[in-house]
Structure formats: C-alpha cells, structure tokens
DOPALUM-957005 format. One record per residue: residue number from 1; residue in three letters; x, y, z of N, C-alpha, C, O, CB in turn. Coordinates in nm, 2 decimals. Glycine has a CB too. Layout:
BEGIN
+-----+------+--------+--------+--------+--------+--------+--------+--------+--------+--------+--------+--------+--------+--------+--------+--------+
: seq : type :    n_u :    n_v :    n_w :   ca_u :   ca_v :   ca_w :    c_u :    c_v :    c_w :    o_u :    o_v :    o_w :   cb_u :   cb_v :   cb_w :
+-----+------+--------+--------+--------+--------+--------+--------+--------+--------+--------+--------+--------+--------+--------+--------+--------+
: NUM :  ALA :      X :      Y :      Z :      X :      Y :      Z :      X :      Y :      Z :      X :      Y :      Z :      X :      Y :      Z :
...
+-----+------+--------+--------+--------+--------+--------+--------+--------+--------+--------+--------+--------+--------+--------+--------+--------+
***
This chain:
BEGIN
+-----+------+--------+--------+--------+--------+--------+--------+--------+--------+--------+--------+--------+--------+--------+--------+--------+
: seq : type :    n_u :    n_v :    n_w :   ca_u :   ca_v :   ca_w :    c_u :    c_v :    c_w :    o_u :    o_v :    o_w :   cb_u :   cb_v :   cb_w :
+-----+------+--------+--------+--------+--------+--------+--------+--------+--------+--------+--------+--------+--------+--------+--------+--------+
:   1 :  UNK :  22.48 :  14.05 :   4.97 :  22.42 :  13.98 :   4.85 :  22.38 :  14.09 :   4.72 :  22.28 :  14.17 :   4.73 :  22.27 :  13.90 :   4.90 :
:   2 :  UNK :  22.46 :  14.10 :   4.59 :  22.43 :  14.16 :   4.55 :  22.30 :  14.14 :   4.44 :  22.23 :  14.04 :   4.48 :  22.53 :  14.19 :   4.54 :
:   3 :  UNK :  22.24 :  14.19 :   4.35 :  22.14 :  14.22 :   4.30 :  22.13 :  14.13 :   4.19 :  22.02 :  14.10 :   4.14 :  22.12 :  14.37 :   4.28 :
:   4 :  UNK :  22.24 :  14.07 :   4.15 :  22.32 :  13.97 :   4.04 :  22.31 :  13.86 :   4.11 :  22.22 :  13.78 :   4.07 :  22.48 :  14.00 :   4.00 :
:   5 :  UNK :  22.37 :  13.82 :   4.22 :  22.38 :  13.71 :   4.34 :  22.20 :  13.66 :   4.34 :  22.16 :  13.55 :   4.30 :  22.45 :  13.81 :   4.53 :
:   6 :  UNK :  22.13 :  13.77 :   4.39 :  21.98 :  13.75 :   4.40 :  21.94 :  13.68 :   4.25 :  21.94 :  13.56 :   4.22 :  21.89 :  13.90 :   4.44 :
:   7 :  UNK :  21.93 :  13.74 :   4.21 :  21.89 :  13.70 :   4.06 :  21.91 :  13.54 :   3.99 :  21.84 :  13.47 :   3.92 :  21.97 :  13.80 :   3.96 :
:   8 :  UNK :  22.04 :  13.54 :   4.04 :  22.13 :  13.44 :   4.04 :  22.01 :  13.30 :   4.11 :  21.95 :  13.21 :   4.05 :  22.27 :  13.48 :   4.15 :
:   9 :  UNK :  22.02 :  13.34 :   4.23 :  21.95 :  13.24 :   4.37 :  21.83 :  13.18 :   4.30 :  21.80 :  13.07 :   4.25 :  21.88 :  13.35 :   4.54 :
:  10 :  UNK :  21.74 :  13.37 :   4.30 :  21.56 :  13.23 :   4.22 :  21.59 :  13.17 :   4.09 :  21.59 :  13.04 :   4.09 :  21.37 :  13.34 :   4.16 :
:  11 :  UNK :  21.62 :  13.25 :   3.95 :  21.64 :  13.11 :   3.88 :  21.67 :  13.00 :   3.93 :  21.58 :  12.91 :   3.92 :  21.71 :  13.10 :   3.81 :
:  12 :  UNK :  21.81 :  12.95 :   4.00 :  21.83 :  12.82 :   4.05 :  21.71 :  12.78 :   4.14 :  21.72 :  12.66 :   4.17 :  21.95 :  12.81 :   4.11 :
:  13 :  UNK :  21.63 :  12.82 :   4.18 :  21.50 :  12.79 :   4.28 :  21.37 :  12.76 :   4.16 :  21.29 :  12.67 :   4.16 :  21.45 :  12.95 :   4.39 :
:  14 :  UNK :  21.39 :  12.84 :   4.09 :  21.31 :  12.83 :   3.98 :  21.33 :  12.66 :   3.86 :  21.24 :  12.59 :   3.82 :  21.36 :  12.99 :   3.88 :
:  15 :  UNK :  21.45 :  12.67 :   3.85 :  21.49 :  12.55 :   3.77 :  21.48 :  12.43 :   3.87 :  21.48 :  12.32 :   3.83 :  21.66 :  12.57 :   3.72 :
:  16 :  UNK :  21.45 :  12.45 :   3.97 :  21.48 :  12.36 :   4.12 :  21.33 :  12.27 :   4.05 :  21.31 :  12.16 :   3.99 :  21.45 :  12.49 :   4.33 :
:  17 :  UNK :  21.24 :  12.41 :   4.12 :  21.07 :  12.38 :   4.08 :  21.07 :  12.36 :   3.93 :  21.00 :  12.27 :   3.88 :  20.94 :  12.52 :   4.13 :
:  18 :  UNK :  21.12 :  12.41 :   3.88 :  21.00 :  12.31 :   3.73 :  21.06 :  12.15 :   3.72 :  21.00 :  12.06 :   3.66 :  21.02 :  12.41 :   3.51 :
:  19 :  UNK :  21.21 :  12.15 :   3.79 :  21.16 :  12.01 :   3.73 :  21.15 :  11.91 :   3.83 :  21.19 :  11.79 :   3.81 :  21.25 :  11.96 :   3.63 :
:  20 :  UNK :  21.09 :  11.96 :   3.94 :  21.05 :  11.88 :   4.07 :  20.88 :  11.88 :   4.02 :  20.81 :  11.80 :   4.09 :  21.08 :  11.97 :   4.25 :
:  21 :  UNK :  20.84 :  11.93 :   3.95 :  20.66 :  11.94 :   3.91 :  20.69 :  11.90 :   3.79 :  20.77 :  11.93 :   3.71 :  20.56 :  12.08 :   3.91 :
:  22 :  UNK :  20.56 :  11.79 :   3.78 :  20.54 :  11.73 :   3.63 :  20.46 :  11.81 :   3.52 :  20.38 :  11.90 :   3.54 :  20.45 :  11.59 :   3.63 :
:  23 :  UNK :  20.50 :  11.79 :   3.43 :  20.49 :  11.83 :   3.30 :  20.35 :  11.87 :   3.28 :  20.31 :  11.85 :   3.16 :  20.54 :  11.71 :   3.20 :
:  24 :  UNK :  20.25 :  11.91 :   3.36 :  20.15 :  11.94 :   3.29 :  20.12 :  12.09 :   3.29 :  20.22 :  12.16 :   3.30 :  20.05 :  11.86 :   3.34 :
:  25 :  UNK :  19.97 :  12.16 :   3.28 :  19.92 :  12.25 :   3.30 :  20.00 :  12.35 :   3.45 :  20.03 :  12.47 :   3.44 :  19.79 :  12.19 :   3.30 :
:  26 :  UNK :  20.02 :  12.28 :   3.56 :  20.07 :  12.35 :   3.67 :  20.15 :  12.39 :   3.67 :  20.15 :  12.50 :   3.72 :  20.09 :  12.32 :   3.75 :
:  27 :  UNK :  20.25 :  12.34 :   3.62 :  20.44 :  12.36 :   3.59 :  20.40 :  12.47 :   3.50 :  20.47 :  12.56 :   3.53 :  20.56 :  12.21 :   3.50 :
:  28 :  UNK :  20.33 :  12.51 :   3.39 :  20.36 :  12.64 :   3.31 :  20.27 :  12.78 :   3.41 :  20.30 :  12.90 :   3.40 :  20.28 :  12.61 :   3.13 :
:  29 :  UNK :  20.19 :  12.73 :   3.49 :  20.11 :  12.81 :   3.62 :  20.22 :  12.86 :   3.70 :  20.26 :  12.98 :   3.72 :  20.01 :  12.71 :   3.72 :
:  30 :  UNK :  20.26 :  12.76 :   3.75 :  20.39 :  12.79 :   3.81 :  20.49 :  12.86 :   3.76 :  20.51 :  12.97 :   3.83 :  20.45 :  12.69 :   3.84 :
:  31 :  UNK :  20.56 :  12.85 :   3.66 :  20.66 :  12.93 :   3.58 :  20.62 :  13.08 :   3.56 :  20.69 :  13.18 :   3.55 :  20.67 :  12.86 :   3.45 :
:  32 :  UNK :  20.52 :  13.07 :   3.57 :  20.47 :  13.19 :   3.52 :  20.44 :  13.31 :   3.64 :  20.47 :  13.43 :   3.66 :  20.32 :  13.15 :   3.44 :
:  33 :  UNK :  20.39 :  13.22 :   3.70 :  20.38 :  13.27 :   3.88 :  20.56 :  13.33 :   3.88 :  20.60 :  13.44 :   3.89 :  20.34 :  13.07 :   4.03 :
:  34 :  UNK :  20.64 :  13.23 :   3.87 :  20.83 :  13.27 :   3.89 :  20.86 :  13.37 :   3.84 :  20.89 :  13.47 :   3.90 :  20.94 :  13.18 :   3.83 :
:  35 :  UNK :  20.85 :  13.34 :   3.67 :  20.91 :  13.46 :   3.62 :  20.84 :  13.60 :   3.62 :  20.90 :  13.71 :   3.61 :  20.94 :  13.43 :   3.48 :
:  36 :  UNK :  20.74 :  13.61 :   3.63 :  20.65 :  13.72 :   3.66 :  20.73 :  13.82 :   3.79 :  20.76 :  13.94 :   3.80 :  20.49 :  13.66 :   3.70 :
:  37 :  UNK :  20.75 :  13.72 :   3.87 :  20.76 :  13.78 :   3.98 :  20.88 :  13.82 :   3.99 :  20.89 :  13.93 :   4.04 :  20.72 :  13.71 :   4.07 :
:  38 :  UNK :  20.98 :  13.77 :   3.95 :  21.11 :  13.79 :   3.92 :  21.14 :  13.90 :   3.84 :  21.22 :  13.99 :   3.88 :  21.16 :  13.68 :   3.86 :
:  39 :  UNK :  21.08 :  13.91 :   3.72 :  21.06 :  14.00 :   3.63 :  21.02 :  14.16 :   3.70 :  21.09 :  14.25 :   3.67 :  20.96 :  13.94 :   3.55 :
:  40 :  UNK :  20.90 :  14.17 :   3.78 :  20.83 :  14.27 :   3.85 :  20.90 :  14.32 :   3.96 :  20.91 :  14.43 :   3.99 :  20.71 :  14.23 :   3.89 :
:  41 :  UNK :  20.94 :  14.20 :   4.01 :  21.08 :  14.25 :   4.14 :  21.16 :  14.34 :   4.06 :  21.13 :  14.46 :   4.08 :  21.22 :  14.10 :   4.20 :
:  42 :  UNK :  21.24 :  14.31 :   3.99 :  21.32 :  14.38 :   3.95 :  21.30 :  14.51 :   3.91 :  21.38 :  14.61 :   3.94 :  21.38 :  14.33 :   3.88 :
:  43 :  UNK :  21.19 :  14.52 :   3.82 :  21.12 :  14.61 :   3.78 :  21.08 :  14.76 :   3.86 :  21.09 :  14.88 :   3.83 :  21.01 :  14.54 :   3.75 :
:  44 :  UNK :  21.03 :  14.66 :   3.99 :  20.98 :  14.74 :   4.08 :  21.11 :  14.78 :   4.15 :  21.09 :  14.89 :   4.19 :  20.88 :  14.69 :   4.17 :
:  45 :  UNK :  21.24 :  14.72 :   4.17 :  21.35 :  14.82 :   4.26 :  21.39 :  14.89 :   4.20 :  21.43 :  14.98 :   4.26 :  21.45 :  14.78 :   4.32 :
:  46 :  UNK :  21.40 :  14.90 :   4.02 :  21.49 :  15.00 :   4.02 :  21.36 :  15.13 :   3.97 :  21.36 :  15.24 :   4.04 :  21.63 :  14.95 :   3.91 :
:  47 :  UNK :  21.27 :  15.11 :   3.87 :  21.20 :  15.23 :   3.87 :  21.05 :  15.23 :   3.96 :  20.96 :  15.31 :   3.93 :  21.19 :  15.26 :   3.72 :
:  48 :  UNK :  21.05 :  15.15 :   4.05 :  20.94 :  15.25 :   4.14 :  20.98 :  15.28 :   4.27 :  20.94 :  15.38 :   4.32 :  20.80 :  15.20 :   4.16 :
:  49 :  UNK :  21.06 :  15.17 :   4.34 :  21.14 :  15.19 :   4.46 :  20.95 :  15.17 :   4.58 :  20.92 :  15.26 :   4.67 :  21.26 :  15.39 :   4.45 :
:  50 :  UNK :  20.91 :  15.12 :   4.57 :  20.82 :  15.11 :   4.68 :  20.82 :  15.12 :   4.77 :  20.92 :  15.05 :   4.82 :  20.77 :  15.04 :   4.71 :
:  51 :  UNK :  20.75 :  15.19 :   4.88 :  20.80 :  15.21 :   5.03 :  20.65 :  15.15 :   5.08 :  20.55 :  15.18 :   5.01 :  20.85 :  15.38 :   5.09 :
:  52 :  UNK :  20.66 :  15.07 :   5.21 :  20.53 :  15.06 :   5.32 :  20.55 :  15.12 :   5.50 :  20.51 :  15.08 :   5.61 :  20.49 :  14.87 :   5.32 :
:  53 :  UNK :  20.65 :  15.24 :   5.45 :  20.63 :  15.32 :   5.56 :  20.58 :  15.45 :   5.57 :  20.63 :  15.56 :   5.56 :  20.73 :  15.32 :   5.61 :
:  54 :  UNK :  20.44 :  15.41 :   5.60 :  20.33 :  15.49 :   5.58 :  20.23 :  15.45 :   5.69 :  20.23 :  15.34 :   5.74 :  20.29 :  15.49 :   5.45 :
:  55 :  UNK :  20.14 :  15.55 :   5.70 :  20.02 :  15.54 :   5.82 :  19.94 :  15.43 :   5.77 :  19.94 :  15.39 :   5.65 :  19.92 :  15.68 :   5.85 :
:  56 :  UNK :  19.84 :  15.37 :   5.89 :  19.80 :  15.27 :   5.85 :  19.65 :  15.28 :   5.83 :  19.56 :  15.21 :   5.85 :  19.83 :  15.18 :   5.94 :
:  57 :  UNK :  19.66 :  15.41 :   5.77 :  19.51 :  15.44 :   5.70 :  19.54 :  15.43 :   5.56 :  19.45 :  15.40 :   5.47 :  19.44 :  15.60 :   5.73 :
:  58 :  UNK :  19.68 :  15.45 :   5.52 :  19.68 :  15.43 :   5.41 :  19.75 :  15.32 :   5.31 :  19.78 :  15.32 :   5.20 :  19.71 :  15.53 :   5.38 :
:  59 :  UNK :  19.75 :  15.22 :   5.43 :  19.76 :  15.05 :   5.42 :  19.71 :  15.00 :   5.40 :  19.72 :  14.90 :   5.33 :  19.78 :  14.99 :   5.49 :
:  60 :  UNK :  19.57 :  15.06 :   5.48 :  19.41 :  14.93 :   5.44 :  19.36 :  15.00 :   5.30 :  19.30 :  14.94 :   5.22 :  19.21 :  14.95 :   5.60 :
:  61 :  UNK :  19.40 :  15.13 :   5.27 :  19.35 :  15.18 :   5.10 :  19.44 :  15.13 :   5.01 :  19.39 :  15.12 :   4.90 :  19.36 :  15.35 :   5.07 :
:  62 :  UNK :  19.59 :  15.09 :   5.03 :  19.65 :  15.00 :   4.92 :  19.63 :  14.89 :   4.95 :  19.67 :  14.81 :   4.87 :  19.79 :  15.01 :   4.89 :
:  63 :  UNK :  19.57 :  14.82 :   5.06 :  19.50 :  14.71 :   5.08 :  19.37 :  14.64 :   5.01 :  19.35 :  14.52 :   4.98 :  19.48 :  14.72 :   5.19 :
:  64 :  UNK :  19.30 :  14.75 :   5.00 :  19.18 :  14.73 :   4.95 :  19.14 :  14.77 :   4.80 :  19.04 :  14.75 :   4.74 :  19.11 :  14.77 :   5.03 :
:  65 :  UNK :  19.25 :  14.83 :   4.78 :  19.27 :  14.88 :   4.66 :  19.36 :  14.76 :   4.54 :  19.34 :  14.72 :   4.42 :  19.36 :  15.02 :   4.70 :
:  66 :  UNK :  19.47 :  14.75 :   4.63 :  19.50 :  14.62 :   4.56 :  19.44 :  14.52 :   4.51 :  19.46 :  14.48 :   4.39 :  19.55 :  14.55 :   4.62 :
:  67 :  UNK :  19.33 :  14.48 :   4.62 :  19.25 :  14.34 :   4.63 :  19.15 :  14.37 :   4.53 :  19.13 :  14.29 :   4.44 :  19.18 :  14.30 :   4.80 :
:  68 :  UNK :  19.08 :  14.49 :   4.52 :  19.01 :  14.48 :   4.42 :  19.04 :  14.52 :   4.25 :  18.95 :  14.55 :   4.17 :  18.92 :  14.55 :   4.47 :
:  69 :  UNK :  19.16 :  14.51 :   4.23 :  19.26 :  14.51 :   4.10 :  19.31 :  14.38 :   4.07 :  19.34 :  14.34 :   3.96 :  19.40 :  14.62 :   4.11 :
:  70 :  UNK :  19.33 :  14.29 :   4.19 :  19.32 :  14.15 :   4.15 :  19.27 :  14.08 :   4.12 :  19.29 :  13.99 :   4.04 :  19.32 :  14.09 :   4.19 :
:  71 :  UNK :  19.16 :  14.12 :   4.18 :  18.99 :  14.03 :   4.16 :  18.94 :  14.09 :   4.02 :  18.84 :  14.04 :   3.96 :  18.83 :  14.09 :   4.32 :
:  72 :  UNK :  19.02 :  14.23 :   3.95 :  19.00 :  14.24 :   3.79 :  19.01 :  14.19 :   3.71 :  18.94 :  14.17 :   3.61 :  19.04 :  14.29 :   3.74 :
:  73 :  UNK :  19.17 :  14.17 :   3.76 :  19.27 :  14.10 :   3.68 :  19.22 :  13.94 :   3.71 :  19.20 :  13.88 :   3.60 :  19.44 :  14.14 :   3.72 :
:  74 :  UNK :  19.19 :  13.87 :   3.83 :  19.20 :  13.73 :   3.84 :  19.00 :  13.68 :   3.79 :  18.96 :  13.56 :   3.80 :  19.26 :  13.69 :   4.03 :
:  75 :  UNK :  18.93 :  13.78 :   3.75 :  18.82 :  13.73 :   3.74 :  18.72 :  13.79 :   3.59 :  18.62 :  13.75 :   3.54 :  18.76 :  13.76 :   3.88 :
:  76 :  UNK :  18.85 :  13.90 :   3.56 :  18.79 :  13.94 :   3.42 :  18.87 :  13.92 :   3.30 :  18.84 :  13.93 :   3.18 :  18.74 :  14.08 :   3.41 :
:  77 :  UNK :  19.01 :  13.91 :   3.35 :  19.13 :  13.98 :   3.25 :  19.21 :  13.78 :   3.22 :  19.27 :  13.74 :   3.12 :  19.30 :  14.16 :   3.39 :
:  78 :  UNK :  19.19 :  13.73 :   3.32 :  19.25 :  13.57 :   3.34 :  19.13 :  13.46 :   3.20 :  19.15 :  13.40 :   3.10 :  19.20 :  13.51 :   3.57 :
:  79 :  UNK :  18.99 :  13.51 :   3.32 :  18.90 :  13.43 :   3.19 :  18.91 :  13.45 :   3.08 :  18.93 :  13.34 :   3.02 :  18.77 :  13.43 :   3.19 :
:  80 :  UNK :  18.91 :  13.55 :   3.00 :  18.92 :  13.58 :   2.88 :  19.07 :  13.55 :   2.80 :  19.06 :  13.50 :   2.68 :  18.87 :  13.72 :   2.88 :
:  81 :  UNK :  19.19 :  13.57 :   2.86 :  19.28 :  13.50 :   2.78 :  19.30 :  13.37 :   2.78 :  19.37 :  13.31 :   2.69 :  19.39 :  13.54 :   2.80 :
:  82 :  UNK :  19.24 :  13.28 :   2.91 :  19.20 :  13.14 :   2.91 :  19.17 :  13.09 :   2.80 :  19.20 :  12.98 :   2.75 :  19.12 :  13.12 :   2.98 :
:  83 :  UNK :  19.08 :  13.18 :   2.75 :  18.93 :  13.15 :   2.64 :  19.02 :  13.14 :   2.47 :  19.04 :  13.06 :   2.37 :  18.77 :  13.35 :   2.65 :
:  84 :  UNK :  19.07 :  13.26 :   2.50 :  19.16 :  13.30 :   2.35 :  19.28 :  13.24 :   2.35 :  19.33 :  13.25 :   2.23 :  19.19 :  13.45 :   2.32 :
:  85 :  UNK :  19.35 :  13.19 :   2.43 :  19.50 :  13.11 :   2.39 :  19.50 :  12.98 :   2.53 :  19.52 :  12.99 :   2.65 :  19.67 :  13.26 :   2.41 :
:  86 :  UNK :  19.45 :  12.87 :   2.44 :  19.42 :  12.75 :   2.56 :  19.53 :  12.65 :   2.54 :  19.60 :  12.64 :   2.43 :  19.25 :  12.66 :   2.54 :
:  87 :  UNK :  19.54 :  12.59 :   2.63 :  19.63 :  12.50 :   2.69 :  19.77 :  12.55 :   2.73 :  19.76 :  12.67 :   2.76 :  19.65 :  12.41 :   2.61 :
:  88 :  UNK :  19.84 :  12.52 :   2.74 :  19.97 :  12.58 :   2.83 :  20.03 :  12.72 :   2.81 :  20.11 :  12.80 :   2.87 :  20.09 :  12.49 :   2.81 :
:  89 :  UNK :  19.97 :  12.73 :   2.73 :  20.06 :  12.93 :   2.70 :  19.98 :  13.01 :   2.76 :  20.01 :  13.11 :   2.83 :  20.06 :  13.03 :   2.51 :
:  90 :  UNK :  19.82 :  12.95 :   2.73 :  19.69 :  13.03 :   2.80 :  19.73 :  13.03 :   2.98 :  19.74 :  13.13 :   3.05 :  19.52 :  12.93 :   2.76 :
:  91 :  UNK :  19.75 :  12.90 :   3.01 :  19.78 :  12.90 :   3.14 :  19.93 :  12.99 :   3.20 :  19.94 :  13.02 :   3.32 :  19.77 :  12.76 :   3.16 :
:  92 :  UNK :  20.01 :  13.00 :   3.11 :  20.15 :  13.08 :   3.16 :  20.07 :  13.21 :   3.15 :  20.01 :  13.27 :   3.24 :  20.32 :  13.06 :   3.03 :
:  93 :  UNK :  20.08 :  13.24 :   3.03 :  20.00 :  13.39 :   2.97 :  19.92 :  13.45 :   3.12 :  19.97 :  13.54 :   3.19 :  19.86 :  13.35 :   2.82 :
:  94 :  UNK :  19.81 :  13.40 :   3.14 :  19.69 :  13.43 :   3.25 :  19.77 :  13.45 :   3.39 :  19.77 :  13.56 :   3.44 :  19.58 :  13.29 :   3.27 :
:  95 :  UNK :  19.86 :  13.30 :   3.45 :  19.94 :  13.32 :   3.57 :  20.00 :  13.45 :   3.57 :  19.97 :  13.54 :   3.64 :  20.04 :  13.23 :   3.59 :
:  96 :  UNK :  20.10 :  13.45 :   3.48 :  20.19 :  13.58 :   3.44 :  20.12 :  13.72 :   3.47 :  20.17 :  13.80 :   3.55 :  20.23 :  13.58 :   3.28 :
:  97 :  UNK :  20.05 :  13.73 :   3.44 :  19.96 :  13.87 :   3.41 :  19.94 :  13.86 :   3.54 :  19.99 :  13.96 :   3.60 :  19.82 :  13.87 :   3.31 :
:  98 :  UNK :  19.85 :  13.74 :   3.63 :  19.83 :  13.80 :   3.77 :  19.95 :  13.83 :   3.86 :  19.95 :  13.92 :   3.94 :  19.74 :  13.69 :   3.84 :
:  99 :  UNK :  20.04 :  13.77 :   3.85 :  20.19 :  13.77 :   3.97 :  20.26 :  13.88 :   3.88 :  20.37 :  13.92 :   3.92 :  20.32 :  13.59 :   3.98 :
: 100 :  UNK :  20.20 :  13.94 :   3.77 :  20.31 :  14.04 :   3.77 :  20.21 :  14.16 :   3.77 :  20.27 :  14.27 :   3.77 :  20.42 :  14.03 :   3.63 :
: 101 :  UNK :  20.10 :  14.18 :   3.78 :  20.05 :  14.27 :   3.87 :  20.03 :  14.30 :   3.97 :  19.97 :  14.40 :   4.00 :  19.99 :  14.29 :   3.87 :
: 102 :  UNK :  20.08 :  14.21 :   4.10 :  20.07 :  14.18 :   4.14 :  20.22 :  14.27 :   4.25 :  20.23 :  14.32 :   4.36 :  20.03 :  14.07 :   4.09 :
: 103 :  UNK :  20.33 :  14.25 :   4.11 :  20.48 :  14.25 :   4.22 :  20.57 :  14.36 :   4.14 :  20.69 :  14.38 :   4.14 :  20.59 :  14.06 :   4.24 :
: 104 :  UNK :  20.40 :  14.45 :   4.01 :  20.51 :  14.57 :   3.96 :  20.39 :  14.65 :   3.93 :  20.40 :  14.76 :   3.98 :  20.62 :  14.55 :   3.81 :
: 105 :  UNK :  20.30 :  14.62 :   3.87 :  20.18 :  14.71 :   3.80 :  20.10 :  14.77 :   3.93 :  20.09 :  14.90 :   3.93 :  20.06 :  14.60 :   3.69 :
: 106 :  UNK :  20.05 :  14.71 :   4.02 :  20.03 :  14.76 :   4.13 :  20.06 :  14.89 :   4.21 :  19.99 :  14.99 :   4.23 :  20.07 :  14.70 :   4.17 :
: 107 :  UNK :  20.19 :  14.85 :   4.23 :  20.32 :  14.90 :   4.29 :  20.34 :  15.03 :   4.25 :  20.36 :  15.12 :   4.33 :  20.44 :  14.80 :   4.26 :
: 108 :  UNK :  20.35 :  15.05 :   4.12 :  20.33 :  15.13 :   4.01 :  20.25 :  15.26 :   4.01 :  20.28 :  15.38 :   4.01 :  20.29 :  15.05 :   3.92 :
: 109 :  UNK :  20.11 :  15.20 :   4.00 :  20.00 :  15.23 :   4.01 :  20.01 :  15.32 :   4.13 :  20.01 :  15.45 :   4.11 :  19.92 :  15.12 :   4.01 :
: 110 :  UNK :  20.01 :  15.25 :   4.28 :  20.02 :  15.36 :   4.37 :  20.09 :  15.44 :   4.40 :  20.05 :  15.54 :   4.46 :  20.02 :  15.34 :   4.45 :
: 111 :  UNK :  20.20 :  15.43 :   4.37 :  20.35 :  15.54 :   4.37 :  20.29 :  15.61 :   4.25 :  20.29 :  15.71 :   4.31 :  20.54 :  15.46 :   4.35 :
: 112 :  UNK :  20.26 :  15.63 :   4.16 :  20.20 :  15.77 :   4.09 :  20.06 :  15.77 :   4.13 :  20.02 :  15.72 :   4.02 :  20.22 :  15.79 :   3.92 :
: 113 :  UNK :  19.97 :  15.79 :   4.19 :  19.90 :  15.84 :   4.28 :  19.88 :  15.87 :   4.41 :  19.77 :  15.91 :   4.45 :  19.85 :  15.82 :   4.27 :
: 114 :  UNK :  19.96 :  15.86 :   4.47 :  20.05 :  15.91 :   4.61 :  20.12 :  16.08 :   4.58 :  20.12 :  16.17 :   4.66 :  20.21 :  15.78 :   4.65 :
: 115 :  UNK :  20.17 :  16.08 :   4.46 :  20.26 :  16.17 :   4.46 :  20.20 :  16.27 :   4.43 :  20.26 :  16.38 :   4.42 :  20.36 :  16.15 :   4.38 :
+-----+------+--------+--------+--------+--------+--------+--------+--------+--------+--------+--------+--------+--------+--------+--------+--------+
***
C-alpha cells in the first residue's frame, strides 16, 4: 500500500470515529488527536525518519525524555490553552498539541540531538 492509500485509510477511519461519537467536547479531543497523529506521522516519515534500532540505554533515555516533555506539554501548555481558548476549539487545539508532540516534535528533537 502506498502512502496515499494509507492516508485514505486513516481519513476513512477518522470520519467513522467522528460520526460514531456524540458531538460534545470529547469528539473535538478525539479529532484533535487523530488529525495531529496523521499530520505528525506524514511529517515524521518525510523529514525526520525516526529509527528505533538503537541500544537499550538510548531507548530508556528517549523514553524518559519523552515522558518528561509530554508532562510539560500536558501539565503546563494544555491548561494554558484551555484557559485562553474555551470550549470546543480549546479542546481541539490542546489535544492536537499533545499528539503532535508525540508523533512529530519529540522525534524531531531527538533526531537533532543525536546527530
């Protein structure tokens, strides 16, 4: 399957999830995660090409750094965004930021630090 076929599959799955969930803030959180995963995944595959073929020590270091960064995003930036932008847009943007960090920003940071 080509990358275009994979994108089409993800879009169909996202549409099914969107219509199967009630239209409350949970839907916007879910859509933020899905869209951020899709865009982060595409950008990561094209520009970062993150690899996990490394030693166990480097894996543990990556996991620790990634979790600390995720906690910073989740505990500092997300509440600030939800305070400044209320309602559904705030839920969408904050969940987008969380997933985009996991799928693109952190692999990009690690790739640049390990060069």
